[in-house]
CHARMM-style PDB file with segment names, atoms N, HN, CA, C and O in Angstrom:
ATOM      1  N   MET     1     -19.753  27.585 -14.454  1.00  0.00      PROA
ATOM      2  CA  MET     1     -19.404  27.182 -13.107  1.00  0.00      PROA
ATOM      3  C   MET     1     -20.654  27.005 -12.254  1.00  0.00      PROA
ATOM      4  O   MET     1     -20.674  26.179 -11.342  1.00  0.00      PROA
ATOM      5  N   SER     2     -21.684  27.770 -12.545  1.00  0.00      PROA
ATOM      6  HN  SER     2     -21.667  28.441 -13.286  1.00  0.00      PROA
ATOM      7  CA  SER     2     -22.899  27.647 -11.750  1.00  0.00      PROA
ATOM      8  C   SER     2     -23.595  26.311 -12.021  1.00  0.00      PROA
ATOM      9  O   SER     2     -24.303  25.790 -11.159  1.00  0.00      PROA
ATOM     10  N   LEU     3     -23.392  25.761 -13.218  1.00  0.00      PROA
ATOM     11  HN  LEU     3     -22.817  26.185 -13.918  1.00  0.00      PROA
ATOM     12  CA  LEU     3     -23.959  24.453 -13.518  1.00  0.00      PROA
ATOM     13  C   LEU     3     -23.299  23.379 -12.652  1.00  0.00      PROA
ATOM     14  O   LEU     3     -23.968  22.474 -12.153  1.00  0.00      PROA
ATOM     15  N   LEU     4     -21.999  23.489 -12.482  1.00  0.00      PROA
ATOM     16  HN  LEU     4     -21.455  24.224 -12.887  1.00  0.00      PROA
ATOM     17  CA  LEU     4     -21.279  22.535 -11.648  1.00  0.00      PROA
ATOM     18  C   LEU     4     -21.734  22.627 -10.196  1.00  0.00      PROA
ATOM     19  O   LEU     4     -21.965  21.601  -9.556  1.00  0.00      PROA
ATOM     20  N   THR     5     -21.863  23.819  -9.680  1.00  0.00      PROA
ATOM     21  HN  THR     5     -21.676  24.652 -10.200  1.00  0.00      PROA
ATOM     22  CA  THR     5     -22.307  23.965  -8.296  1.00  0.00      PROA
ATOM     23  C   THR     5     -23.749  23.486  -8.125  1.00  0.00      PROA
ATOM     24  O   THR     5     -24.099  22.920  -7.089  1.00  0.00      PROA
ATOM     25  N   ALA     6     -24.571  23.712  -9.125  1.00  0.00      PROA
ATOM     26  HN  ALA     6     -24.287  24.172  -9.966  1.00  0.00      PROA
ATOM     27  CA  ALA     6     -25.958  23.238  -9.040  1.00  0.00      PROA
ATOM     28  C   ALA     6     -26.011  21.713  -9.044  1.00  0.00      PROA
ATOM     29  O   ALA     6     -26.790  21.120  -8.298  1.00  0.00      PROA
ATOM     30  N   GLU     7     -25.202  21.084  -9.866  1.00  0.00      PROA
ATOM     31  HN  GLU     7     -24.570  21.567 -10.472  1.00  0.00      PROA
ATOM     32  CA  GLU     7     -25.178  19.629  -9.899  1.00  0.00      PROA
ATOM     33  C   GLU     7     -24.622  19.053  -8.604  1.00  0.00      PROA
ATOM     34  O   GLU     7     -25.142  18.059  -8.096  1.00  0.00      PROA
ATOM     35  N   LEU     8     -23.575  19.661  -8.064  1.00  0.00      PROA
ATOM     36  HN  LEU     8     -23.152  20.469  -8.476  1.00  0.00      PROA
ATOM     37  CA  LEU     8     -23.037  19.201  -6.791  1.00  0.00      PROA
ATOM     38  C   LEU     8     -24.049  19.372  -5.665  1.00  0.00      PROA
ATOM     39  O   LEU     8     -24.160  18.506  -4.796  1.00  0.00      PROA
ATOM     40  N   ARG     9     -24.775  20.460  -5.669  1.00  0.00      PROA
ATOM     41  HN  ARG     9     -24.685  21.163  -6.374  1.00  0.00      PROA
ATOM     42  CA  ARG     9     -25.817  20.686  -4.660  1.00  0.00      PROA
ATOM     43  C   ARG     9     -26.922  19.641  -4.785  1.00  0.00      PROA
ATOM     44  O   ARG     9     -27.471  19.179  -3.785  1.00  0.00      PROA
ATOM     45  N   LYS    10     -27.238  19.278  -6.021  1.00  0.00      PROA
ATOM     46  HN  LYS    10     -26.792  19.653  -6.833  1.00  0.00      PROA
ATOM     47  CA  LYS    10     -28.279  18.278  -6.248  1.00  0.00      PROA
ATOM     48  C   LYS    10     -27.833  16.907  -5.721  1.00  0.00      PROA
ATOM     49  O   LYS    10     -28.623  16.191  -5.105  1.00  0.00      PROA
ATOM     50  N   VAL    11     -26.563  16.545  -5.964  1.00  0.00      PROA
ATOM     51  HN  VAL    11     -25.921  17.126  -6.463  1.00  0.00      PROA
ATOM     52  CA  VAL    11     -26.060  15.245  -5.511  1.00  0.00      PROA
ATOM     53  C   VAL    11     -25.927  15.220  -3.989  1.00  0.00      PROA
ATOM     54  O   VAL    11     -26.357  14.264  -3.344  1.00  0.00      PROA
ATOM     55  N   TRP    12     -25.334  16.267  -3.417  1.00  0.00      PROA
ATOM     56  HN  TRP    12     -24.984  17.043  -3.941  1.00  0.00      PROA
ATOM     57  CA  TRP    12     -25.136  16.305  -1.969  1.00  0.00      PROA
ATOM     58  C   TRP    12     -26.448  16.498  -1.215  1.00  0.00      PROA
ATOM     59  O   TRP    12     -26.547  16.137  -0.042  1.00  0.00      PROA
ATOM     60  N   GLY    13     -27.439  17.056  -1.868  1.00  0.00      PROA
ATOM     61  HN  GLY    13     -27.358  17.349  -2.820  1.00  0.00      PROA
ATOM     62  CA  GLY    13     -28.724  17.266  -1.223  1.00  0.00      PROA
ATOM     63  C   GLY    13     -29.490  15.978  -1.015  1.00  0.00      PROA
ATOM     64  O   GLY    13     -30.369  15.903  -0.156  1.00  0.00      PROA
ATOM     65  N   ASN    14     -29.162  14.966  -1.797  1.00  0.00      PROA
ATOM     66  HN  ASN    14     -28.449  15.027  -2.494  1.00  0.00      PROA
ATOM     67  CA  ASN    14     -29.797  13.670  -1.642  1.00  0.00      PROA
ATOM     68  C   ASN    14     -29.347  13.066  -0.306  1.00  0.00      PROA
ATOM     69  O   ASN    14     -28.170  13.156   0.043  1.00  0.00      PROA
ATOM     70  N   ARG    15     -30.258  12.461   0.435  1.00  0.00      PROA
ATOM     71  HN  ARG    15     -31.214  12.388   0.152  1.00  0.00      PROA
ATOM     72  CA  ARG    15     -29.916  11.911   1.748  1.00  0.00      PROA
ATOM     73  C   ARG    15     -29.089  10.639   1.650  1.00  0.00      PROA
ATOM     74  O   ARG    15     -28.358  10.312   2.585  1.00  0.00      PROA
ATOM     75  N   VAL    16     -29.186   9.934   0.568  1.00  0.00      PROA
ATOM     76  HN  VAL    16     -29.781  10.200  -0.191  1.00  0.00      PROA
ATOM     77  CA  VAL    16     -28.487   8.654   0.447  1.00  0.00      PROA
ATOM     78  C   VAL    16     -27.006   8.855   0.143  1.00  0.00      PROA
ATOM     79  O   VAL    16     -26.179   8.075   0.616  1.00  0.00      PROA
ATOM     80  N   PHE    17     -26.653   9.859  -0.617  1.00  0.00      PROA
ATOM     81  HN  PHE    17     -27.325  10.493  -1.001  1.00  0.00      PROA
ATOM     82  CA  PHE    17     -25.274  10.028  -1.074  1.00  0.00      PROA
ATOM     83  C   PHE    17     -24.278  10.227   0.069  1.00  0.00      PROA
ATOM     84  O   PHE    17     -23.264   9.529   0.093  1.00  0.00      PROA
ATOM     85  N   PRO    18     -24.508  11.140   1.018  1.00  0.00      PROA
ATOM     86  CA  PRO    18     -23.524  11.270   2.114  1.00  0.00      PROA
ATOM     87  C   PRO    18     -23.398   9.995   2.948  1.00  0.00      PROA
ATOM     88  O   PRO    18     -22.306   9.660   3.406  1.00  0.00      PROA
ATOM     89  N   MET    19     -24.514   9.281   3.149  1.00  0.00      PROA
ATOM     90  HN  MET    19     -25.402   9.553   2.777  1.00  0.00      PROA
ATOM     91  CA  MET    19     -24.447   8.035   3.905  1.00  0.00      PROA
ATOM     92  C   MET    19     -23.658   6.981   3.140  1.00  0.00      PROA
ATOM     93  O   MET    19     -22.852   6.261   3.729  1.00  0.00      PROA
ATOM     94  N   LEU    20     -23.882   6.884   1.835  1.00  0.00      PROA
ATOM     95  HN  LEU    20     -24.537   7.468   1.357  1.00  0.00      PROA
ATOM     96  CA  LEU    20     -23.134   5.944   1.014  1.00  0.00      PROA
ATOM     97  C   LEU    20     -21.652   6.293   1.006  1.00  0.00      PROA
ATOM     98  O   LEU    20     -20.805   5.401   1.066  1.00  0.00      PROA
ATOM     99  N   LEU    21     -21.338   7.557   0.934  1.00  0.00      PROA
ATOM    100  HN  LEU    21     -22.026   8.281   0.886  1.00  0.00      PROA
ATOM    101  CA  LEU    21     -19.949   7.991   0.960  1.00  0.00      PROA
ATOM    102  C   LEU    21     -19.301   7.643   2.300  1.00  0.00      PROA
ATOM    103  O   LEU    21     -18.149   7.210   2.328  1.00  0.00      PROA
ATOM    104  N   ALA    22     -20.015   7.821   3.402  1.00  0.00      PROA
ATOM    105  HN  ALA    22     -20.952   8.172   3.380  1.00  0.00      PROA
ATOM    106  CA  ALA    22     -19.479   7.472   4.716  1.00  0.00      PROA
ATOM    107  C   ALA    22     -19.251   5.972   4.842  1.00  0.00      PROA
ATOM    108  O   ALA    22     -18.252   5.549   5.423  1.00  0.00      PROA
ATOM    109  N   VAL    23     -20.153   5.168   4.313  1.00  0.00      PROA
ATOM    110  HN  VAL    23     -20.965   5.512   3.841  1.00  0.00      PROA
ATOM    111  CA  VAL    23     -19.989   3.713   4.355  1.00  0.00      PROA
ATOM    112  C   VAL    23     -18.783   3.293   3.527  1.00  0.00      PROA
ATOM    113  O   VAL    23     -18.018   2.427   3.952  1.00  0.00      PROA
ATOM    114  N   LEU    24     -18.602   3.884   2.360  1.00  0.00      PROA
ATOM    115  HN  LEU    24     -19.223   4.587   2.014  1.00  0.00      PROA
ATOM    116  CA  LEU    24     -17.453   3.548   1.521  1.00  0.00      PROA
ATOM    117  C   LEU    24     -16.129   3.954   2.166  1.00  0.00      PROA
ATOM    118  O   LEU    24     -15.144   3.223   2.066  1.00  0.00      PROA
ATOM    119  N   VAL    25     -16.097   5.098   2.818  1.00  0.00      PROA
ATOM    120  HN  VAL    25     -16.897   5.692   2.899  1.00  0.00      PROA
ATOM    121  CA  VAL    25     -14.882   5.532   3.504  1.00  0.00      PROA
ATOM    122  C   VAL    25     -14.579   4.600   4.671  1.00  0.00      PROA
ATOM    123  O   VAL    25     -13.426   4.228   4.888  1.00  0.00      PROA
ATOM    124  N   ALA    26     -15.617   4.219   5.428  1.00  0.00      PROA
ATOM    125  HN  ALA    26     -16.554   4.521   5.252  1.00  0.00      PROA
ATOM    126  CA  ALA    26     -15.418   3.299   6.546  1.00  0.00      PROA
ATOM    127  C   ALA    26     -14.922   1.937   6.055  1.00  0.00      PROA
ATOM    128  O   ALA    26     -14.035   1.348   6.673  1.00  0.00      PROA
ATOM    129  N   ALA    27     -15.479   1.434   4.960  1.00  0.00      PROA
ATOM    130  HN  ALA    27     -16.200   1.913   4.458  1.00  0.00      PROA
ATOM    131  CA  ALA    27     -15.033   0.156   4.410  1.00  0.00      PROA
ATOM    132  C   ALA    27     -13.599   0.253   3.914  1.00  0.00      PROA
ATOM    133  O   ALA    27     -12.817  -0.682   4.083  1.00  0.00      PROA
ATOM    134  N   ASN    28     -13.256   1.370   3.311  1.00  0.00      PROA
ATOM    135  HN  ASN    28     -13.892   2.129   3.174  1.00  0.00      PROA
ATOM    136  CA  ASN    28     -11.887   1.562   2.830  1.00  0.00      PROA
ATOM    137  C   ASN    28     -10.905   1.571   3.998  1.00  0.00      PROA
ATOM    138  O   ASN    28      -9.852   0.937   3.925  1.00  0.00      PROA
ATOM    139  N   LEU    29     -11.238   2.276   5.066  1.00  0.00      PROA
ATOM    140  HN  LEU    29     -12.093   2.791   5.126  1.00  0.00      PROA
ATOM    141  CA  LEU    29     -10.353   2.315   6.228  1.00  0.00      PROA
ATOM    142  C   LEU    29     -10.244   0.952   6.894  1.00  0.00      PROA
ATOM    143  O   LEU    29      -9.165   0.570   7.348  1.00  0.00      PROA
ATOM    144  N   LEU    30     -11.347   0.213   6.960  1.00  0.00      PROA
ATOM    145  HN  LEU    30     -12.224   0.523   6.591  1.00  0.00      PROA
ATOM    146  CA  LEU    30     -11.307  -1.115   7.540  1.00  0.00      PROA
ATOM    147  C   LEU    30     -10.418  -2.048   6.722  1.00  0.00      PROA
ATOM    148  O   LEU    30      -9.606  -2.782   7.287  1.00  0.00      PROA
ATOM    149  N   LEU    31     -10.563  -2.027   5.414  1.00  0.00      PROA
ATOM    150  HN  LEU    31     -11.222  -1.431   4.956  1.00  0.00      PROA
ATOM    151  CA  LEU    31      -9.732  -2.877   4.565  1.00  0.00      PROA
ATOM    152  C   LEU    31      -8.266  -2.467   4.609  1.00  0.00      PROA
ATOM    153  O   LEU    31      -7.382  -3.323   4.554  1.00  0.00      PROA
ATOM    154  N   LEU    32      -8.002  -1.180   4.709  1.00  0.00      PROA
ATOM    155  HN  LEU    32      -8.720  -0.485   4.754  1.00  0.00      PROA
ATOM    156  CA  LEU    32      -6.626  -0.712   4.831  1.00  0.00      PROA
ATOM    157  C   LEU    32      -6.016  -1.186   6.138  1.00  0.00      PROA
ATOM    158  O   LEU    32      -4.859  -1.603   6.170  1.00  0.00      PROA
ATOM    159  N   TRP    33      -6.789  -1.125   7.220  1.00  0.00      PROA
ATOM    160  HN  TRP    33      -7.730  -0.787   7.195  1.00  0.00      PROA
ATOM    161  CA  TRP    33      -6.305  -1.577   8.511  1.00  0.00      PROA
ATOM    162  C   TRP    33      -6.079  -3.087   8.506  1.00  0.00      PROA
ATOM    163  O   TRP    33      -5.072  -3.562   9.031  1.00  0.00      PROA
ATOM    164  N   MET    34      -6.995  -3.837   7.924  1.00  0.00      PROA
ATOM    165  HN  MET    34      -7.813  -3.451   7.497  1.00  0.00      PROA
ATOM    166  CA  MET    34      -6.863  -5.293   7.891  1.00  0.00      PROA
ATOM    167  C   MET    34      -5.709  -5.734   6.993  1.00  0.00      PROA
ATOM    168  O   MET    34      -5.050  -6.734   7.280  1.00  0.00      PROA
ATOM    169  N   GLY    35      -5.464  -5.006   5.924  1.00  0.00      PROA
ATOM    170  HN  GLY    35      -5.999  -4.194   5.692  1.00  0.00      PROA
ATOM    171  CA  GLY    35      -4.413  -5.383   4.991  1.00  0.00      PROA
ATOM    172  C   GLY    35      -3.018  -5.097   5.481  1.00  0.00      PROA
ATOM    173  O   GLY    35      -2.064  -5.703   4.993  1.00  0.00      PROA
ATOM    174  N   THR    36      -2.862  -4.193   6.428  1.00  0.00      PROA
ATOM    175  HN  THR    36      -3.637  -3.700   6.825  1.00  0.00      PROA
ATOM    176  CA  THR    36      -1.527  -3.827   6.894  1.00  0.00      PROA
ATOM    177  C   THR    36      -1.135  -4.541   8.179  1.00  0.00      PROA
ATOM    178  O   THR    36      -0.012  -4.381   8.656  1.00  0.00      PROA
ATOM    179  N   ARG    37      -2.045  -5.328   8.744  1.00  0.00      PROA
ATOM    180  HN  ARG    37      -2.957  -5.458   8.356  1.00  0.00      PROA
ATOM    181  CA  ARG    37      -1.691  -6.068   9.962  1.00  0.00      PROA
ATOM    182  C   ARG    37      -0.769  -7.222   9.599  1.00  0.00      PROA
ATOM    183  O   ARG    37      -0.970  -7.869   8.571  1.00  0.00      PROA
ATOM    184  N   PRO    38       0.239  -7.491  10.423  1.00  0.00      PROA
ATOM    185  CA  PRO    38       1.121  -8.624  10.136  1.00  0.00      PROA
ATOM    186  C   PRO    38       0.407  -9.942  10.403  1.00  0.00      PROA
ATOM    187  O   PRO    38      -0.433 -10.037  11.298  1.00  0.00      PROA
ATOM    188  N   THR    39       0.747 -10.943   9.627  1.00  0.00      PROA
ATOM    189  HN  THR    39       1.430 -10.866   8.900  1.00  0.00      PROA
ATOM    190  CA  THR    39       0.170 -12.271   9.801  1.00  0.00      PROA
ATOM    191  C   THR    39       1.076 -13.097  10.708  1.00  0.00      PROA
ATOM    192  O   THR    39       2.145 -12.639  11.110  1.00  0.00      PROA
ATOM    193  N   ALA    40       0.651 -14.296  11.022  1.00  0.00      PROA
ATOM    194  HN  ALA    40      -0.218 -14.668  10.696  1.00  0.00      PROA
ATOM    195  CA  ALA    40       1.435 -15.150  11.917  1.00  0.00      PROA
ATOM    196  C   ALA    40       2.750 -15.583  11.271  1.00  0.00      PROA
ATOM    197  O   ALA    40       3.745 -15.755  11.974  1.00  0.00      PROA
ATOM    198  N   ASN    41       2.778 -15.760   9.965  1.00  0.00      PROA
ATOM    199  HN  ASN    41       1.969 -15.620   9.394  1.00  0.00      PROA
ATOM    200  CA  ASN    41       3.983 -16.237   9.279  1.00  0.00      PROA
ATOM    201  C   ASN    41       4.886 -15.109   8.795  1.00  0.00      PROA
ATOM    202  O   ASN    41       5.943 -15.374   8.222  1.00  0.00      PROA
ATOM    203  N   GLN    42       4.502 -13.886   9.009  1.00  0.00      PROA
ATOM    204  HN  GLN    42       3.643 -13.671   9.475  1.00  0.00      PROA
ATOM    205  CA  GLN    42       5.270 -12.751   8.500  1.00  0.00      PROA
ATOM    206  C   GLN    42       6.271 -12.286   9.561  1.00  0.00      PROA
ATOM    207  O   GLN    42       5.891 -12.089  10.716  1.00  0.00      PROA
ATOM    208  N   PRO    43       7.535 -12.108   9.193  1.00  0.00      PROA
ATOM    209  CA  PRO    43       8.506 -11.612  10.172  1.00  0.00      PROA
ATOM    210  C   PRO    43       8.205 -10.160  10.541  1.00  0.00      PROA
ATOM    211  O   PRO    43       7.572  -9.444   9.765  1.00  0.00      PROA
ATOM    212  N   PRO    44       8.651  -9.724  11.713  1.00  0.00      PROA
ATOM    213  CA  PRO    44       8.388  -8.342  12.119  1.00  0.00      PROA
ATOM    214  C   PRO    44       9.166  -7.343  11.264  1.00  0.00      PROA
ATOM    215  O   PRO    44      10.104  -7.707  10.554  1.00  0.00      PROA
ATOM    216  N   ALA    45       8.764  -6.100  11.347  1.00  0.00      PROA
ATOM    217  HN  ALA    45       8.003  -5.804  11.924  1.00  0.00      PROA
ATOM    218  CA  ALA    45       9.395  -5.056  10.545  1.00  0.00      PROA
ATOM    219  C   ALA    45      10.863  -4.859  10.911  1.00  0.00      PROA
ATOM    220  O   ALA    45      11.653  -4.420  10.076  1.00  0.00      PROA
ATOM    221  N   VAL    46      11.233  -5.177  12.141  1.00  0.00      PROA
ATOM    222  HN  VAL    46      10.591  -5.534  12.820  1.00  0.00      PROA
ATOM    223  CA  VAL    46      12.626  -5.039  12.568  1.00  0.00      PROA
ATOM    224  C   VAL    46      13.527  -5.966  11.752  1.00  0.00      PROA
ATOM    225  O   VAL    46      14.674  -5.622  11.463  1.00  0.00      PROA
ATOM    226  N   ALA    47      13.014  -7.133  11.382  1.00  0.00      PROA
ATOM    227  HN  ALA    47      12.083  -7.412  11.616  1.00  0.00      PROA
ATOM    228  CA  ALA    47      13.812  -8.065  10.581  1.00  0.00      PROA
ATOM    229  C   ALA    47      14.091  -7.497   9.195  1.00  0.00      PROA
ATOM    230  O   ALA    47      15.195  -7.640   8.670  1.00  0.00      PROA
ATOM    231  N   TYR    48      13.093  -6.855   8.608  1.00  0.00      PROA
ATOM    232  HN  TYR    48      12.196  -6.738   9.034  1.00  0.00      PROA
ATOM    233  CA  TYR    48      13.310  -6.235   7.287  1.00  0.00      PROA
ATOM    234  C   TYR    48      14.316  -5.096   7.384  1.00  0.00      PROA
ATOM    235  O   TYR    48      15.149  -4.921   6.495  1.00  0.00      PROA
ATOM    236  N   ARG    49      14.241  -4.323   8.460  1.00  0.00      PROA
ATOM    237  HN  ARG    49      13.564  -4.465   9.183  1.00  0.00      PROA
ATOM    238  CA  ARG    49      15.199  -3.225   8.631  1.00  0.00      PROA
ATOM    239  C   ARG    49      16.612  -3.769   8.823  1.00  0.00      PROA
ATOM    240  O   ARG    49      17.573  -3.191   8.313  1.00  0.00      PROA
ATOM    241  N   ALA    50      16.745  -4.874   9.554  1.00  0.00      PROA
ATOM    242  HN  ALA    50      15.965  -5.343   9.968  1.00  0.00      PROA
ATOM    243  CA  ALA    50      18.072  -5.464   9.775  1.00  0.00      PROA
ATOM    244  C   ALA    50      18.660  -5.983   8.463  1.00  0.00      PROA
ATOM    245  O   ALA    50      19.850  -5.802   8.204  1.00  0.00      PROA
ATOM    246  N   VAL    51      17.844  -6.619   7.645  1.00  0.00      PROA
ATOM    247  HN  VAL    51      16.878  -6.766   7.856  1.00  0.00      PROA
ATOM    248  CA  VAL    51      18.328  -7.104   6.346  1.00  0.00      PROA
ATOM    249  C   VAL    51      18.718  -5.927   5.455  1.00  0.00      PROA
ATOM    250  O   VAL    51      19.736  -5.980   4.766  1.00  0.00      PROA
ATOM    251  N   GLY    52      17.918  -4.871   5.466  1.00  0.00      PROA
ATOM    252  HN  GLY    52      17.090  -4.827   6.026  1.00  0.00      PROA
ATOM    253  CA  GLY    52      18.249  -3.687   4.680  1.00  0.00      PROA
ATOM    254  C   GLY    52      19.537  -3.043   5.131  1.00  0.00      PROA
ATOM    255  O   GLY    52      20.346  -2.617   4.307  1.00  0.00      PROA
ATOM    256  N   ALA    53      19.737  -2.967   6.440  1.00  0.00      PROA
ATOM    257  HN  ALA    53      19.080  -3.313   7.110  1.00  0.00      PROA
ATOM    258  CA  ALA    53      20.980  -2.398   6.961  1.00  0.00      PROA
ATOM    259  C   ALA    53      22.171  -3.280   6.607  1.00  0.00      PROA
ATOM    260  O   ALA    53      23.246  -2.773   6.288  1.00  0.00      PROA
ATOM    261  N   ASP    54      21.985  -4.602   6.661  1.00  0.00      PROA
ATOM    262  HN  ASP    54      21.111  -5.014   6.920  1.00  0.00      PROA
ATOM    263  CA  ASP    54      23.058  -5.524   6.295  1.00  0.00      PROA
ATOM    264  C   ASP    54      23.421  -5.386   4.826  1.00  0.00      PROA
ATOM    265  O   ASP    54      24.602  -5.374   4.479  1.00  0.00      PROA
ATOM    266  N   LEU    55      22.433  -5.283   3.970  1.00  0.00      PROA
ATOM    267  HN  LEU    55      21.474  -5.293   4.252  1.00  0.00      PROA
ATOM    268  CA  LEU    55      22.708  -5.115   2.539  1.00  0.00      PROA
ATOM    269  C   LEU    55      23.365  -3.774   2.250  1.00  0.00      PROA
ATOM    270  O   LEU    55      24.247  -3.681   1.396  1.00  0.00      PROA
ATOM    271  N   ALA    56      22.940  -2.745   2.955  1.00  0.00      PROA
ATOM    272  HN  ALA    56      22.224  -2.821   3.649  1.00  0.00      PROA
ATOM    273  CA  ALA    56      23.556  -1.430   2.750  1.00  0.00      PROA
ATOM    274  C   ALA    56      24.997  -1.418   3.235  1.00  0.00      PROA
ATOM    275  O   ALA    56      25.844  -0.736   2.658  1.00  0.00      PROA
ATOM    276  N   ALA    57      25.279  -2.174   4.300  1.00  0.00      PROA
ATOM    277  HN  ALA    57      24.591  -2.728   4.769  1.00  0.00      PROA
ATOM    278  CA  ALA    57      26.643  -2.224   4.829  1.00  0.00      PROA
ATOM    279  C   ALA    57      27.578  -2.980   3.892  1.00  0.00      PROA
ATOM    280  O   ALA    57      28.772  -2.685   3.844  1.00  0.00      PROA
ATOM    281  N   ARG    58      27.059  -3.939   3.154  1.00  0.00      PROA
ATOM    282  HN  ARG    58      26.089  -4.179   3.192  1.00  0.00      PROA
ATOM    283  CA  ARG    58      27.891  -4.701   2.227  1.00  0.00      PROA
ATOM    284  C   ARG    58      28.357  -3.852   1.053  1.00  0.00      PROA
ATOM    285  O   ARG    58      29.442  -4.075   0.516  1.00  0.00      PROA
ATOM    286  N   GLY    59      27.557  -2.897   0.662  1.00  0.00      PROA
ATOM    287  HN  GLY    59      26.675  -2.716   1.098  1.00  0.00      PROA
ATOM    288  CA  GLY    59      27.934  -2.034  -0.442  1.00  0.00      PROA
ATOM    289  C   GLY    59      27.657  -2.684  -1.782  1.00  0.00      PROA
ATOM    290  O   GLY    59      27.093  -3.776  -1.847  1.00  0.00      PROA
ATOM    291  N   SER    60      28.050  -2.015  -2.843  1.00  0.00      PROA
ATOM    292  HN  SER    60      28.508  -1.128  -2.790  1.00  0.00      PROA
ATOM    293  CA  SER    60      27.768  -2.517  -4.182  1.00  0.00      PROA
ATOM    294  C   SER    60      28.822  -3.501  -4.672  1.00  0.00      PROA
ATOM    295  O   SER    60      28.614  -4.135  -5.707  1.00  0.00      PROA
ATOM    296  N   GLY    61      29.932  -3.655  -3.983  1.00  0.00      PROA
ATOM    297  HN  GLY    61      30.101  -3.141  -3.142  1.00  0.00      PROA
ATOM    298  CA  GLY    61      30.999  -4.540  -4.438  1.00  0.00      PROA
ATOM    299  C   GLY    61      30.706  -6.010  -4.224  1.00  0.00      PROA
ATOM    300  O   GLY    61      31.331  -6.849  -4.872  1.00  0.00      PROA
ATOM    301  N   SER    62      29.784  -6.356  -3.342  1.00  0.00      PROA
ATOM    302  HN  SER    62      29.277  -5.674  -2.816  1.00  0.00      PROA
ATOM    303  CA  SER    62      29.549  -7.769  -3.037  1.00  0.00      PROA
ATOM    304  C   SER    62      28.252  -8.292  -3.632  1.00  0.00      PROA
ATOM    305  O   SER    62      27.720  -9.297  -3.160  1.00  0.00      PROA
ATOM    306  N   LYS    63      27.738  -7.634  -4.652  1.00  0.00      PROA
ATOM    307  HN  LYS    63      28.170  -6.817  -5.035  1.00  0.00      PROA
ATOM    308  CA  LYS    63      26.523  -8.123  -5.289  1.00  0.00      PROA
ATOM    309  C   LYS    63      26.842  -9.365  -6.102  1.00  0.00      PROA
ATOM    310  O   LYS    63      27.859  -9.418  -6.793  1.00  0.00      PROA
ATOM    311  N   THR    64      25.977 -10.361  -6.018  1.00  0.00      PROA
ATOM    312  HN  THR    64      25.151 -10.318  -5.456  1.00  0.00      PROA
ATOM    313  CA  THR    64      26.194 -11.606  -6.760  1.00  0.00      PROA
ATOM    314  C   THR    64      25.167 -11.717  -7.865  1.00  0.00      PROA
ATOM    315  O   THR    64      24.141 -11.036  -7.849  1.00  0.00      PROA
ATOM    316  N   THR    65      25.451 -12.578  -8.821  1.00  0.00      PROA
ATOM    317  HN  THR    65      26.284 -13.131  -8.834  1.00  0.00      PROA
ATOM    318  CA  THR    65      24.502 -12.807  -9.908  1.00  0.00      PROA
ATOM    319  C   THR    65      23.518 -13.875  -9.477  1.00  0.00      PROA
ATOM    320  O   THR    65      23.825 -14.717  -8.634  1.00  0.00      PROA
ATOM    321  N   THR    66      22.352 -13.833 -10.054  1.00  0.00      PROA
ATOM    322  HN  THR    66      22.102 -13.149 -10.739  1.00  0.00      PROA
ATOM    323  CA  THR    66      21.318 -14.816  -9.734  1.00  0.00      PROA
ATOM    324  C   THR    66      21.365 -15.958 -10.729  1.00  0.00      PROA
ATOM    325  O   THR    66      22.059 -15.889 -11.743  1.00  0.00      PROA
ATOM    326  N   ALA    67      20.624 -17.000 -10.429  1.00  0.00      PROA
ATOM    327  HN  ALA    67      20.060 -17.056  -9.605  1.00  0.00      PROA
ATOM    328  CA  ALA    67      20.602 -18.176 -11.313  1.00  0.00      PROA
ATOM    329  C   ALA    67      19.924 -17.874 -12.640  1.00  0.00      PROA
ATOM    330  O   ALA    67      20.184 -18.557 -13.631  1.00  0.00      PROA
ATOM    331  N   THR    68      19.063 -16.867 -12.680  1.00  0.00      PROA
ATOM    332  HN  THR    68      18.852 -16.312 -11.875  1.00  0.00      PROA
ATOM    333  CA  THR    68      18.380 -16.546 -13.916  1.00  0.00      PROA
ATOM    334  C   THR    68      19.181 -15.600 -14.800  1.00  0.00      PROA
ATOM    335  O   THR    68      18.793 -15.312 -15.932  1.00  0.00      PROA
ATOM    336  N   SER    69      20.309 -15.118 -14.268  1.00  0.00      PROA
ATOM    337  HN  SER    69      20.624 -15.352 -13.348  1.00  0.00      PROA
ATOM    338  CA  SER    69      21.137 -14.200 -15.037  1.00  0.00      PROA
ATOM    339  C   SER    69      21.864 -14.972 -16.148  1.00  0.00      PROA
ATOM    340  O   SER    69      22.316 -16.091 -15.906  1.00  0.00      PROA
ATOM    341  N   PRO    70      21.988 -14.416 -17.342  1.00  0.00      PROA
ATOM    342  CA  PRO    70      22.669 -15.127 -18.422  1.00  0.00      PROA
ATOM    343  C   PRO    70      24.163 -15.284 -18.163  1.00  0.00      PROA
ATOM    344  O   PRO    70      24.798 -16.130 -18.793  1.00  0.00      PROA
ATOM    345  N   THR    71      24.753 -14.494 -17.252  1.00  0.00      PROA
ATOM    346  HN  THR    71      24.237 -13.807 -16.740  1.00  0.00      PROA
ATOM    347  CA  THR    71      26.186 -14.604 -16.984  1.00  0.00      PROA
ATOM    348  C   THR    71      26.491 -15.553 -15.839  1.00  0.00      PROA
ATOM    349  O   THR    71      27.658 -15.802 -15.537  1.00  0.00      PROA
ATOM    350  N   ALA    72      25.459 -16.085 -15.198  1.00  0.00      PROA
ATOM    351  HN  ALA    72      24.511 -15.882 -15.443  1.00  0.00      PROA
ATOM    352  CA  ALA    72      25.687 -16.998 -14.078  1.00  0.00      PROA
ATOM    353  C   ALA    72      26.176 -18.346 -14.586  1.00  0.00      PROA
ATOM    354  O   ALA    72      25.763 -18.827 -15.642  1.00  0.00      PROA
ATOM    355  N   THR    73      27.067 -18.938 -13.802  1.00  0.00      PROA
ATOM    356  HN  THR    73      27.402 -18.547 -12.944  1.00  0.00      PROA
ATOM    357  CA  THR    73      27.552 -20.260 -14.176  1.00  0.00      PROA
ATOM    358  C   THR    73      26.815 -21.313 -13.380  1.00  0.00      PROA
ATOM    359  O   THR    73      26.459 -21.094 -12.223  1.00  0.00      PROA
ATOM    360  N   ALA    74      26.586 -22.458 -14.002  1.00  0.00      PROA
ATOM    361  HN  ALA    74      26.876 -22.636 -14.942  1.00  0.00      PROA
ATOM    362  CA  ALA    74      25.823 -23.505 -13.330  1.00  0.00      PROA
ATOM    363  C   ALA    74      26.722 -24.512 -12.674  1.00  0.00      PROA
ATOM    364  OT1 ALA    74      26.239 -25.464 -12.061  1.00  0.00      PROA
TER     365      ALA     74
END
């Protein structure tokens, strides 16, 4: 265990490593923030909630087959 602590002390003692780690964390947070912003063509989250509520209200009895389903008729 002392070998592990010595190696960690050696890495953290370097001046570049904490700065590099801070830059990587900042870049990660920036990309996370940029990736979760809605775009101009994307509907708001309220629309997704309304569709989900509508589908939940329909229940499992009104599910339809898709065109790719082998039981669908053309």
